[in-house]
C-alpha positions as CSV (number, residue, x, y, z in Angstrom):
1,M,-72.1,137.8,29.4
2,F,-68.9,136.4,28.4
3,H,-66.4,138.4,26.4
4,R,-64.2,136.7,23.9
5,T,-60.7,137.9,23.5
6,L,-59.9,138.7,20.0
7,N,-56.6,138.0,18.5
8,L,-55.1,141.1,17.0
9,R,-53.2,139.0,14.5
10,P,-55.3,136.0,13.6
11,T,-53.3,133.0,12.5
12,R,-55.3,132.7,9.3
13,F,-53.4,135.7,8.0
14,L,-50.0,134.3,8.9
15,S,-47.7,132.4,6.6
16,P,-47.5,128.7,7.2
17,F,-44.0,128.9,8.7
18,A,-45.2,131.7,11.1
19,R,-48.3,129.7,12.1
20,L,-46.1,126.7,13.0
21,A,-43.8,128.8,15.1
22,S,-46.7,130.5,16.8
23,S,-48.4,127.2,17.6
24,T,-45.1,125.7,18.9
25,V,-44.7,128.6,21.3
26,R,-48.2,128.6,22.7
27,K,-48.8,124.8,22.7
28,K,-48.0,123.0,26.0
29,P,-46.0,119.8,25.2
30,T,-47.7,116.5,26.3
31,T,-46.1,114.0,28.7
32,A,-45.6,111.4,26.0
33,S,-43.8,113.7,23.7
34,T,-41.6,115.0,26.5
35,S,-40.6,111.4,27.4
36,R,-39.8,110.6,23.8
37,I,-37.5,113.7,23.6
38,V,-35.8,112.8,26.9
39,I,-35.2,109.2,25.9
40,S,-33.9,110.2,22.5
41,Q,-31.5,112.7,24.0
42,A,-30.4,110.1,26.6
43,R,-29.7,107.5,24.0
44,E,-27.6,110.0,22.0
45,H,-25.7,111.0,25.1
46,A,-25.0,107.4,25.9
47,R,-23.7,106.7,22.5
48,Q,-21.3,109.6,23.0
49,G,-20.0,108.0,26.3
50,G,-21.9,110.2,28.6
51,Y,-23.7,107.5,30.6
52,Q,-22.7,104.2,32.1
53,Y,-25.5,101.7,32.6
54,F,-25.6,99.6,35.8
55,N,-25.3,96.3,33.9
56,Q,-22.0,97.4,32.3
57,R,-19.1,95.7,34.1
58,S,-16.1,97.8,35.1
59,N,-12.8,97.0,33.5
60,T,-11.0,97.6,36.7
61,N,-9.7,94.3,38.3
62,L,-10.0,93.7,42.0
63,Y,-6.2,93.6,42.4
64,Q,-6.1,97.2,41.1
65,D,-8.5,98.4,43.8
66,K,-6.7,100.0,46.7
67,R,-9.5,99.1,49.1
68,V,-9.1,95.4,48.4
69,W,-5.4,95.6,49.2
70,T,-6.2,97.5,52.4
71,V,-8.6,94.8,53.6
72,L,-6.2,92.0,52.6
73,G,-3.3,93.8,54.2
74,G,-5.2,94.1,57.5
75,A,-6.4,90.5,57.4
76,G,-2.8,89.4,56.6
77,V,-1.4,91.3,59.7
78,L,-4.1,89.8,62.0
79,G,-3.7,86.4,60.5
80,G,0.1,86.6,60.8
81,V,-0.2,87.5,64.5
82,Y,-2.7,84.6,65.1
83,Y,-0.4,82.2,63.1
84,V,2.7,83.0,65.1
85,S,0.9,82.8,68.4
86,H,-0.1,79.2,67.6
87,L,3.2,77.8,66.6
88,E,4.6,74.8,68.5
89,T,7.2,72.1,68.1
90,V,6.4,68.5,67.2
91,P,7.7,66.0,69.7
92,L,10.5,63.7,68.6
93,S,11.0,65.4,65.2
94,G,11.5,69.1,66.3
95,R,9.5,70.5,63.4
96,T,7.7,73.8,64.0
97,R,4.1,73.8,63.0
98,F,0.8,75.7,63.3
99,M,-1.7,74.2,65.6
100,D,-4.9,75.8,66.8
101,V,-7.1,72.8,67.5
102,S,-7.5,71.9,71.2
103,E,-7.0,68.4,72.5
104,E,-10.7,68.4,73.6
105,L,-11.9,69.0,70.1
106,E,-9.5,66.4,68.8
107,A,-10.8,63.9,71.3
108,E,-14.4,64.6,70.2
109,M,-13.4,64.1,66.6
110,G,-11.9,60.8,67.6
111,K,-15.1,59.7,69.3
112,Q,-17.2,60.4,66.2
113,A,-14.7,58.6,63.9
114,Y,-14.6,55.6,66.3
115,K,-18.4,55.2,66.0
116,Q,-18.3,55.3,62.3
117,I,-15.4,52.8,62.1
118,M,-17.1,50.3,64.5
119,Q,-20.3,50.5,62.5
120,E,-18.3,49.6,59.3
121,Y,-15.8,47.1,60.7
122,G,-17.2,46.0,64.1
123,R,-18.4,42.6,62.8
124,H,-14.9,41.9,61.4
125,I,-12.9,42.5,64.6
126,V,-10.7,39.6,65.4
127,P,-11.2,38.3,69.0
128,N,-8.5,39.3,71.5
129,Y,-7.6,35.7,72.3
130,H,-6.7,35.0,68.6
131,P,-2.9,34.4,68.2
132,A,-2.7,37.1,65.5
133,A,-4.5,39.6,67.7
134,V,-2.3,38.7,70.7
135,S,0.8,39.3,68.6
136,V,-0.4,42.7,67.4
137,Q,-1.3,43.8,70.9
138,K,2.1,42.6,72.3
139,V,4.1,44.7,69.8
140,A,1.8,47.7,70.3
141,K,2.3,47.6,74.1
142,R,6.1,47.8,73.8
143,I,6.0,50.8,71.5
144,I,3.3,52.5,73.6
145,A,5.6,52.1,76.6
146,V,8.3,54.3,75.1
147,S,5.8,56.8,73.4
148,G,5.6,59.1,76.5
149,L,1.8,59.2,76.1
150,K,0.6,58.0,79.5
151,D,-2.9,59.7,79.5
152,V,-4.1,58.1,76.3
153,D,-6.7,55.3,76.4
154,W,-5.0,53.1,73.9
155,E,-7.0,50.4,72.1
156,V,-5.6,48.1,69.4
157,Y,-8.0,46.2,67.0
158,L,-7.2,43.6,64.4
159,I,-9.7,43.6,61.5
160,D,-10.2,40.5,59.4
161,S,-9.8,42.1,55.9
162,P,-7.4,41.5,53.0
163,E,-6.4,45.2,52.9
164,K,-2.7,45.9,53.5
165,N,-3.3,48.8,55.7
166,A,-3.4,50.2,59.3
167,F,-4.5,53.5,60.7
168,V,-5.0,55.4,64.0
169,I,-7.7,57.9,65.0
170,P,-7.5,60.5,67.7
171,G,-7.7,59.0,71.2
172,G,-5.2,56.2,70.6
173,K,-7.5,53.8,68.7
174,I,-5.3,51.7,66.4
175,F,-6.8,49.5,63.7
176,V,-4.7,46.9,61.8
177,F,-6.0,45.0,58.8
178,S,-5.0,41.3,58.7
179,G,-4.0,41.7,55.1
180,I,-0.8,43.4,56.1
181,L,0.4,40.6,58.4
182,P,2.0,38.6,55.6
183,V,3.8,41.7,54.5
184,V,5.3,42.5,57.9
185,Q,6.2,38.8,58.5
186,D,7.4,39.1,62.1
187,D,7.3,41.3,65.2
188,D,10.0,43.6,63.9
189,G,8.1,44.3,60.6
190,L,4.9,44.8,62.6
191,A,6.7,47.2,64.9
192,A,7.5,49.4,61.8
193,V,3.8,49.6,61.0
194,L,2.6,50.2,64.5
195,G,5.4,52.6,65.3
196,H,4.2,54.7,62.3
197,E,0.6,54.7,63.5
198,I,1.5,55.6,67.1
199,A,3.7,58.4,65.7
200,H,0.7,59.9,64.1
201,Q,-0.9,60.1,67.5
202,I,2.2,61.5,69.2
203,A,2.4,64.3,66.6
204,R,-1.3,64.9,66.6
205,H,-1.4,64.9,62.8
206,S,-5.2,64.7,62.6
207,A,-5.6,67.9,64.6
208,E,-2.8,69.5,62.6
209,K,-4.5,68.7,59.3
210,L,-7.7,70.5,60.6
211,S,-5.5,73.5,61.5
212,Q,-3.9,73.4,58.1
213,M,-7.3,73.3,56.4
214,K,-8.0,76.8,57.8
215,I,-4.9,78.1,56.1
216,L,-5.9,76.5,52.9
217,I,-9.3,78.1,53.0
218,F,-7.9,81.5,53.7
219,G,-5.3,81.2,50.9
220,Q,-7.9,80.0,48.4
221,L,-10.1,83.0,49.3
222,V,-7.3,85.5,48.8
223,L,-6.4,84.0,45.4
224,S,-10.0,84.0,44.3
225,I,-10.4,87.7,45.2
226,I,-7.2,88.8,43.6
227,F,-7.3,86.7,40.4
228,D,-11.0,86.0,40.2
229,A,-10.2,82.3,39.5
230,G,-11.9,80.0,42.1
231,Y,-11.2,76.7,40.3
232,F,-7.5,77.6,39.7
233,A,-7.2,78.7,43.3
234,R,-8.5,75.3,44.5
235,I,-6.1,73.4,42.3
236,L,-3.2,75.5,43.4
237,M,-4.0,75.1,47.1
238,D,-4.4,71.3,46.7
239,V,-1.2,70.7,44.7
240,G,0.8,73.4,46.3
241,L,-0.1,73.0,49.9
242,A,-2.5,70.2,50.8
243,K,-0.8,67.2,49.2
244,P,2.8,68.3,50.1
245,F,1.6,68.7,53.7
246,S,0.1,65.2,53.7
247,R,3.3,63.7,52.4
248,L,5.2,65.7,55.1
249,T,3.2,64.2,57.9
250,E,3.6,60.7,56.5
251,T,7.3,61.1,56.3
252,E,7.4,62.5,59.8
253,A,5.5,59.5,61.1
254,D,8.0,57.2,59.4
255,Y,10.8,59.0,61.2
256,I,9.2,59.1,64.6
257,G,8.0,55.5,64.2
258,L,11.5,54.3,63.4
259,K,12.8,55.9,66.5
260,L,10.0,54.4,68.6
261,M,10.6,50.9,67.4
262,A,14.3,51.2,68.0
263,Q,13.7,52.5,71.5
264,A,11.4,49.6,72.1
265,C,14.2,47.3,71.1
266,Y,12.9,46.2,67.7
267,N,15.3,46.0,64.7
268,P,14.9,49.3,62.7
269,E,16.3,47.6,59.6
270,A,13.1,45.6,59.4
271,A,11.3,48.8,58.4
272,V,13.4,49.0,55.2
273,Q,12.7,45.3,54.4
274,M,9.0,45.7,55.1
275,W,8.7,48.6,52.6
276,K,10.6,46.6,50.0
277,R,8.1,43.7,50.3
278,M,5.3,46.2,50.1
279,K,6.7,47.6,46.9
280,L,6.8,44.1,45.4
281,L,3.3,43.3,46.4
282,E,1.7,46.5,45.4
283,R,2.0,47.9,42.0
284,E,2.1,51.7,42.3
285,S,0.3,53.6,39.7
286,H,2.3,55.9,37.5
287,Q,0.8,58.9,39.3
288,N,2.7,62.1,39.4
289,P,4.4,62.2,42.8
290,Y,3.3,65.8,43.3
291,L,-0.3,64.6,43.1
292,S,0.0,61.9,45.7
293,T,-0.9,62.2,49.4
294,H,1.8,59.6,50.4
295,P,5.5,59.3,49.6
296,S,6.4,56.6,47.0
297,H,7.8,53.3,48.2
298,D,11.2,54.1,46.8
299,S,11.2,57.4,48.5
300,R,10.4,55.8,51.9
301,I,13.0,53.1,51.5
302,E,15.6,55.7,50.7
303,Q,14.6,58.0,53.5
304,I,14.4,55.3,56.2
305,T,17.8,53.9,55.1
306,E,19.3,57.4,55.7
307,W,17.8,57.4,59.2
308,L,19.0,53.9,60.2
309,P,22.3,54.9,61.9
310,E,20.4,57.3,64.2
311,A,17.8,54.6,65.0
312,Q,20.5,52.0,65.6
313,R,22.2,54.3,68.1
314,L,18.9,54.7,69.9
315,R,18.5,50.9,70.1
316,D,22.0,50.4,71.3
317,A,21.4,53.0,74.1
318,S,18.3,51.2,75.2
319,D,20.1,48.3,76.8
320,C,17.5,46.0,75.2
321,R,18.2,42.8,77.2
322,Q,17.0,44.6,80.4
323,T,14.5,46.7,78.6
324,V,12.6,43.8,77.2
325,Q,12.2,42.4,80.7
326,L,10.8,45.7,81.8
327,F,8.4,45.7,78.9
328,D,7.1,42.3,79.8
329,L,6.5,43.5,83.4
330,F,4.9,46.7,82.1
331,N,2.5,44.7,79.9
332,R,1.4,42.5,82.7
333,S,0.8,45.3,85.2
334,A,-0.5,48.1,83.1
335,F,-2.7,46.3,80.6
336,S,-3.8,43.2,82.5
337,G,-7.2,44.7,83.4
338,Q,-8.1,46.2,80.0
339,S,-10.4,44.0,78.0
340,H,-9.7,45.7,74.7
341,F,-6.1,44.3,74.8
């Protein structure tokens, strides 16, 4: 039934080399053997530089990639336009600065901060009828009267605490620690402190710091992309921008505050004496001035001394005898119904 095809040249009559060649031609290679051959060839090709595996990192740095510079260039142009469109002048100092935080957002920040501060210090607030609190409020009123901020709901609190400090939060909430009263000694010295804090509110330094933070984040991102050094970028932004900016705002508050206390008919020379006493009472650490958020006491004394002639001219132009009478009238009429004074 079935016919068997005969080989005309049986392999048994071939030489061993011929039989091997014949079997290699006729035999279909298996999948396993094919895979081994392909893998072997691939490895050899890779050793010769023919392949680049996915886990091999490119030696090309990001700053050498033209696409990165294109993206950064476009972002820089848009950021520059945005930056320039949000420039404004700080009142009383004339400094040009970047500001993109609205007064509404700043007020909301102040409300949140006020809640936190009252939770921490609310039990230590000195009553309004206490003589020390009365003195603080009296000086604050005179400086507020010349601040030009009529729509701010000012509140002044004296906190019973040994800290030698004072601060202001957005919305005109001023907090003075009783520990600073022996340092200021009198109303003129207290005016230097309160003038500084009210100056922060006039210049909106809290909102400016939030605006500045956006620039710092953008700069840190750019440095991280170009140099692939996130930690180095953070240090550079902190030492190169954040801390110098903080010292700048403190110095500006000193300058504006000195002008305010002079216009309110307080003696501007008291600011210098107050910082000298502060220097004697507080031992400053030997920290590098470039790593500090505040100017040193010596720096403040020197700077305020340079500003004294200008401040004295403002005081002389205020006609202080008549001005003090007007301040007393202003205090009785404008603040008589406010329980927080």
